[in-house]
C-alpha positions in Angstrom: -32.7 15.4 2.8 -30.5 13.2 5.0 -26.7 13.3 5.4 -24.7 10.6 3.6 -21.6 9.2 5.2 -18.9 8.1 2.8 -15.5 6.6 3.1 -12.6 6.8 0.7 -9.0 5.7 0.6 -6.2 7.8 -0.9 -4.0 5.7 -3.1 -0.3 6.6 -3.4 0.8 4.9 -6.5 3.2 5.9 -9.2 2.3 5.1 -12.8 4.8 3.1 -14.9 5.6 6.1 -17.1 6.4 8.2 -14.0 8.7 5.5 -12.7 10.6 5.3 -16.1 10.9 9.1 -16.1 12.6 8.9 -12.7 15.1 6.5 -14.1 13.6 3.4 -12.5 12.3 0.5 -14.5 9.7 -2.0 -13.3 8.1 -4.8 -15.1 4.3 -4.9 -15.3 4.4 -7.7 -12.7 6.5 -5.7 -10.3 4.2 -2.7 -10.7 1.2 -4.9 -10.1 2.7 -6.2 -6.9 3.6 -2.7 -5.7 0.1 -1.5 -6.5 -1.6 -4.4 -4.8 0.5 -3.9 -1.7 -0.3 -0.2 -1.6 -4.0 -0.8 -2.0 -4.0 -3.4 0.8 -1.9 -1.2 3.0 -4.3 1.7 2.6 -7.2 -0.6 3.7 -5.1 -1.6 6.8 -4.5 2.0 7.6 -8.3 2.7 7.5 -8.8 -0.3 9.9 -6.1 1.2 12.2 -7.6 4.7 12.1 -11.1 3.3 12.8 -9.9 1.4 15.8 -10.6 -2.0 14.3 -6.9 -2.9 14.3 -4.4 -2.3 17.1 -0.9 -0.9 16.2 0.5 -4.4 16.8 -2.1 -6.1 14.5 -1.4 -3.4 11.9 2.4 -4.1 11.9 1.8 -7.9 11.8 -0.5 -7.5 8.8 1.9 -5.1 7.1 4.6 -7.8 7.3 2.2 -10.4 5.9 1.4 -8.2 3.0 5.1 -7.6 2.3 5.6 -11.4 2.2 2.5 -12.0 0.1 3.0 -9.3 -2.6 6.8 -8.8 -2.5 6.5 -5.2 -3.7 9.9 -4.0 -5.0 9.9 -0.4 -3.8 8.1 -0.9 -0.5 10.2 -3.9 0.4 13.3 -1.8 -0.1 11.9 1.1 1.9 10.8 -1.3 4.7 14.3 -2.7 4.9 15.7 0.8 5.5 13.4 1.4 8.5 
């Protein structure tokens, strides 16, 4: 039996009920934007780790994703950095 190579991406998303429990309220549209951004960012991180993206390309792509999705939480966190 051969060995199978698999790849997976860990998704760090917070469900809408968890956000409400923390005292934050997001619309479904805002949540969708945040989730889409996080999914795309995880793919970028995999490309960086695998050596297919340089650090500079990663940072450029991250900014493009912020502009595209306008994720409410990640945009706020990015502005603090």
